[in-house]
C-alpha positions in Angstrom: 0.0 0.0 0.0 1.2 3.5 -0.7 2.5 5.6 2.2 0.4 8.7 3.2 3.0 10.9 1.5 3.0 9.1 -1.9 -0.1 8.2 -3.9 -0.2 5.9 -6.8 -3.3 6.2 -8.9 -4.7 3.6 -11.4 -3.7 4.3 -15.0 -7.4 5.0 -15.8 -10.8 5.0 -14.1 -14.3 4.3 -15.4 -15.9 7.5 -14.0 -17.1 5.6 -10.9 -19.9 3.7 -12.6 -20.9 1.9 -9.4 -22.9 4.8 -8.0 -25.7 5.7 -10.4 -27.4 9.0 -9.7 -24.3 10.5 -8.1 -22.5 13.6 -9.3 -18.8 14.1 -8.9 -17.3 17.6 -8.6 -13.5 18.2 -8.5 -12.4 21.6 -7.5 -8.7 22.1 -7.0 -7.8 19.5 -4.4 -11.3 18.7 -3.2 -13.6 16.0 -4.6 -17.3 16.3 -3.7 -19.5 13.3 -4.3 -23.1 14.2 -4.3 -25.2 11.2 -3.6 -29.0 11.3 -3.7 -30.5 10.3 -0.3 -32.5 7.5 -2.0 -29.2 5.8 -3.0 -28.3 5.3 0.7 -31.9 4.5 1.7 -32.2 8.0 3.4 -29.7 6.9 6.1 -27.9 10.1 7.3 -25.8 9.0 10.2 -22.7 7.0 9.1 -18.9 7.1 8.8 -16.9 6.2 5.7 -13.4 6.0 4.2 -12.0 6.9 0.8 -10.1 4.2 -1.0 -8.7 3.9 -4.5 -8.2 0.3 -5.6 -8.0 -2.0 -8.6 -11.1 -4.2 -8.7 -11.8 -7.0 -11.2 -15.1 -8.6 -12.1 -15.0 -12.3 -12.6 -17.8 -14.1 -14.5 -16.1 -17.3 -15.4 -14.0 -18.8 -12.6 -16.1 -20.2 -9.7 -12.9 -20.4 -7.6 -12.6 -16.6 -7.5 -15.0 -14.0 -6.1 -17.3 -12.2 -8.5 -15.8 -8.8 -7.5 -12.3 -8.9 -6.2 -10.0 -6.2 -4.9 -6.5 -7.0 -6.3 -4.6 -3.9 -5.4 -5.1 -1.0 -3.0 -3.6 2.2 -4.4 -4.3 4.6 -1.5 -6.5 5.0 1.6 -7.2 8.7 2.2 -6.8 8.8 6.0 -3.9 6.4 5.9 -5.8 3.6 7.6 -9.4 2.2 7.6 -10.6 4.1 10.7 -13.8 5.5 9.1 -12.9 9.1 10.1 -15.2 10.8 7.6 -18.8 11.7 8.4 -21.7 12.7 6.2 -21.9 16.4 5.7 -25.2 17.7 4.4 -25.5 20.8 2.3 -28.5 22.9 1.4 -29.9 22.1 -2.1 
């Protein structure tokens, strides 16, 4: 895993297709992910981490998971301590 001072990023990304309905806004060094409340079943009290990783979908080998994490590039807080909390903004 990369140290907190160095970050390796995957060679390309697929625009985060696993979150339909979300909007992604990058301004300078801040990434805002706007997720409609219905996507998280209107739950508003939770913690989360930010992780970049290489995932692979498997549809042919029963001995491997359907979705596997094969390399972790970076963990935003440096560990998996779930330090981030939901921050609601006015529409």
